[in-house]
C-alpha positions in Angstrom: 152.3 305.3 179.9 149.0 305.1 177.5 146.1 305.4 179.5 143.2 302.5 179.2 141.1 303.7 181.3 138.7 305.7 178.5 138.3 302.3 176.6 134.9 300.6 177.3 137.0 297.5 176.1 139.0 297.8 178.9 136.9 298.5 181.7 135.3 295.7 184.3 132.5 294.4 183.8 130.3 294.8 186.8 128.4 291.4 186.0 131.3 289.2 186.2 133.1 290.5 189.8 132.6 287.0 190.6 133.9 284.9 188.0 136.2 283.4 189.8 134.0 281.9 192.0 131.2 280.6 189.8 130.4 277.1 188.6 131.2 275.9 185.1 127.4 276.3 184.1 127.4 279.3 185.8 130.3 280.8 183.3 129.1 279.4 180.2 125.3 281.0 181.3 126.9 284.8 182.0 129.0 284.5 179.1 126.0 283.5 176.4 124.1 286.1 177.8 126.8 288.8 177.4 127.5 287.7 174.0 123.3 288.5 173.3 124.8 292.1 173.8 127.5 291.4 170.3 124.5 291.1 167.8 122.9 294.2 169.0 126.0 296.4 169.2 127.1 295.0 165.4 123.3 295.8 164.1 124.0 299.6 165.1 126.2 299.5 162.6 124.7 298.1 159.5 124.8 301.1 157.3 128.5 301.2 158.0 129.0 298.2 157.2 126.7 297.8 153.8 129.1 301.1 153.0 132.5 298.6 153.4 130.6 295.9 151.5 129.8 298.3 148.4 133.3 299.9 148.8 134.9 296.5 148.3 132.3 295.3 145.8 134.0 298.5 144.1 137.7 297.3 144.2 137.0 293.8 143.8 135.4 294.9 140.4 137.9 297.3 139.5 141.0 294.7 139.7 141.6 295.5 143.6 142.1 293.3 146.5 140.5 293.5 150.2 143.7 294.1 152.5 142.6 293.4 156.1 145.5 294.5 158.5 145.2 294.3 162.0 147.0 292.9 165.3 146.6 289.8 168.0 142.9 288.5 168.0 141.8 290.9 165.2 145.1 290.1 162.9 144.5 287.3 163.6 140.6 287.4 162.4 142.0 289.1 159.4 143.9 286.2 158.8 141.4 283.9 159.2 138.8 285.9 156.8 141.0 285.8 153.7 142.2 282.2 154.1 138.8 280.9 153.7 137.7 283.0 151.0 139.8 280.6 148.6 137.7 277.7 149.3 134.5 279.1 149.8 134.1 281.7 146.6 137.3 279.9 144.3 139.0 283.5 144.0 142.8 283.7 143.9 144.8 283.8 147.7 145.9 286.6 146.2 142.8 288.4 146.4 141.3 288.5 150.5 144.8 289.2 152.3 145.5 289.3 155.5 148.6 290.9 157.5 149.3 290.6 161.2 151.7 292.7 163.1 154.7 290.3 163.3 154.5 288.1 160.3 152.9 284.9 159.5 154.6 283.3 162.8 152.5 285.6 165.0 148.8 283.9 164.1 150.5 280.9 166.3 152.7 283.1 169.0 152.2 286.7 170.0 155.3 288.8 168.6 155.7 291.4 171.2 156.1 295.3 170.4 154.8 294.6 166.9 151.9 296.2 166.9 153.6 299.5 168.3 155.7 299.8 165.4 154.5 303.0 163.1 156.5 301.9 160.2 156.3 298.1 160.1 152.5 298.3 158.4 153.4 300.5 155.7 156.6 298.3 154.6 154.0 294.9 154.5 151.9 297.2 152.3 154.8 298.2 150.1 156.1 294.5 149.9 152.7 293.4 148.5 152.3 296.4 146.5 149.3 298.1 147.7 147.6 299.8 144.7 144.7 302.6 144.9 142.5 300.1 143.6 142.7 298.1 146.8 140.8 298.7 150.0 142.5 298.3 153.2 140.3 297.7 156.2 142.1 298.6 159.9 141.1 296.0 162.4 141.7 297.2 166.4 139.3 296.2 168.9 140.9 298.9 171.0 140.9 301.1 168.3 144.2 302.8 169.0 146.8 300.1 167.8 149.7 301.9 165.7 150.6 299.2 163.5 147.0 299.6 162.1 146.6 303.7 162.8 150.1 304.2 160.7 149.3 301.4 158.0 145.6 303.6 157.3 147.2 306.7 156.8 149.8 304.8 154.4 146.8 303.4 152.1 145.1 306.9 152.2 148.6 308.3 151.2 148.0 306.5 148.1 144.5 306.6 147.3 143.2 303.9 148.7 139.4 303.6 150.5 140.4 302.9 153.8 137.3 301.1 156.3 138.0 301.1 160.0 136.3 298.1 162.7 136.9 299.1 166.2 135.1 298.1 169.2 135.9 301.9 171.1 134.2 304.9 170.1 135.9 307.7 168.9 138.6 305.7 168.0 142.1 306.5 166.4 141.6 303.9 163.2 138.2 305.4 163.1 139.7 308.7 162.4 142.7 307.4 159.5 139.3 305.7 157.8 137.2 306.9 155.1 134.5 304.7 156.6 134.2 303.9 160.6 132.7 300.9 161.8 132.6 301.1 165.6 131.0 298.6 167.7 130.8 299.2 171.1 130.4 296.0 172.7 131.7 297.1 176.5 133.7 295.4 179.0 134.6 291.7 178.4 133.4 289.2 181.0 137.4 288.4 181.6 138.5 292.5 182.2 140.5 293.2 178.6 140.2 290.0 177.0 139.4 291.5 173.7 139.2 288.0 171.5 135.7 287.2 173.8 132.7 289.9 172.9 135.3 292.5 170.7 136.3 289.4 169.0 133.0 287.8 168.2 132.1 291.3 166.8 135.0 291.9 164.6 134.2 288.1 163.3 130.5 288.9 162.6 131.5 292.3 160.7 134.1 290.6 158.4 131.7 287.7 157.7 129.7 290.3 156.3 131.9 292.1 154.4 133.7 289.4 152.8 129.9 287.4 152.2 128.9 290.3 151.0 131.7 291.5 148.1 131.9 287.8 147.0 128.0 288.1 146.2 128.6 291.7 144.8 131.2 290.3 142.1 128.7 286.4 140.9 130.3 284.2 143.6 127.5 283.0 144.4 123.9 282.7 142.4 121.0 282.4 144.9 122.6 281.4 148.0 124.8 279.1 146.7 128.6 279.2 146.4 128.9 278.7 142.4 132.7 279.0 142.5 133.2 276.1 145.5 136.6 274.4 144.7 136.5 270.3 144.6 139.7 270.1 146.8 138.4 267.0 148.9 136.0 264.4 148.4 133.1 266.5 151.2 133.9 269.7 148.6 132.9 267.6 145.4 129.5 266.2 147.3 129.0 269.7 147.7 129.5 270.8 143.8 127.0 268.1 142.9 124.6 269.2 145.3 124.8 273.0 144.6 124.2 271.8 140.7 121.8 269.8 141.7 120.0 272.5 144.2 120.5 275.1 141.5 118.8 273.1 138.6 117.0 270.4 140.0 119.0 267.9 137.8 119.7 264.3 138.9 122.9 263.6 140.8 124.4 261.7 137.5 123.5 264.3 135.3 125.2 267.0 137.9 128.7 265.0 137.7 127.9 264.6 134.2 127.6 268.1 133.8 130.7 269.0 136.4 133.0 267.0 134.0 132.3 268.3 130.6 132.6 271.9 132.7 135.9 270.7 133.6 135.2 270.9 137.8 133.3 274.6 137.3 129.9 274.6 138.9 128.9 277.5 137.2 129.7 276.9 134.2 127.9 273.5 134.6 124.8 274.9 136.0 124.8 277.4 132.7 124.8 274.4 130.7 121.7 273.0 132.9 119.8 275.9 132.9 120.2 277.3 129.6 120.8 273.7 127.7 123.6 275.0 126.1 127.4 273.4 126.0 130.6 274.2 127.8 131.9 276.7 124.9 128.6 279.1 124.9 128.1 278.6 128.4 131.6 279.7 128.9 131.2 283.1 126.2 127.6 283.6 128.4 129.2 283.9 131.5 132.4 285.8 130.3 129.6 288.4 128.4 127.9 288.7 131.8 131.0 289.2 133.8 130.6 285.7 135.8 127.1 286.4 137.1 124.6 283.8 136.6 121.7 285.8 137.4 122.7 288.4 134.7 123.1 285.2 131.9 119.8 284.1 132.3 118.1 287.3 132.4 120.1 288.2 129.1 118.8 285.3 127.6 115.3 285.8 128.6 115.3 289.4 127.0 116.9 288.0 124.1 113.9 285.2 123.5 111.3 288.4 124.4 112.8 290.7 121.3 113.0 287.1 119.2 
């Protein structure tokens, strides 16, 4: 029988022993108070999180992918973060991948027993063509989920960079990862319900890794999403706003330039900042690997040399 008694995520929280007798306001206040500890716990792991951002950025620059693996809530959080990357950063849907034990149907309804498999994750990683350029990030609040443990083992065997995110100290998944992130969020308000503080901590960390690595590959200028995709009316307006914020142009000029740039916010910004046409802007971006600040830096240096 599995011994869960040593896992802090499975222990009873002394502060919520009377949870079933609290008023709605008292429940909300208690949970809010407990959530404050999540921020502090994540703060303690910032150096390891920064290392994960560096490794993820390196993988993306080298033509690799970010692969999240997890079960239950942890798996769903990985799938969610992966799904948000294409509309936010304009990347291919296959660049950030979320694998959840039990497959896509497990996102909505739990697939019993899938997380205990020693072979399933390896099979799924093989199916998506995992290679040594990819980085595999394993998530498990308990830190012991076999699906994740054996997925990391396989990733290591083919030379991938590996990262673990757990909410338990000296975790099993941490022993398999090149970089371990262990955020000790403590016992949950509802005993064992790791969708609460542990889930919040994992979501915060995934936000940092995906956003940080996308900044690293030039998907951000200043603090603007310059590769946002105009897939609905809201995002069309956002594209105009981003172009205006980055260049100081009018909305009319922003839309006209976006049209000339075939909808590319990044290209439109370079066209306006450097006062160049579409083709020239595309060349400058290609020379700078798509990083706007490097395009500007290069242009300034060229002018100074002249």
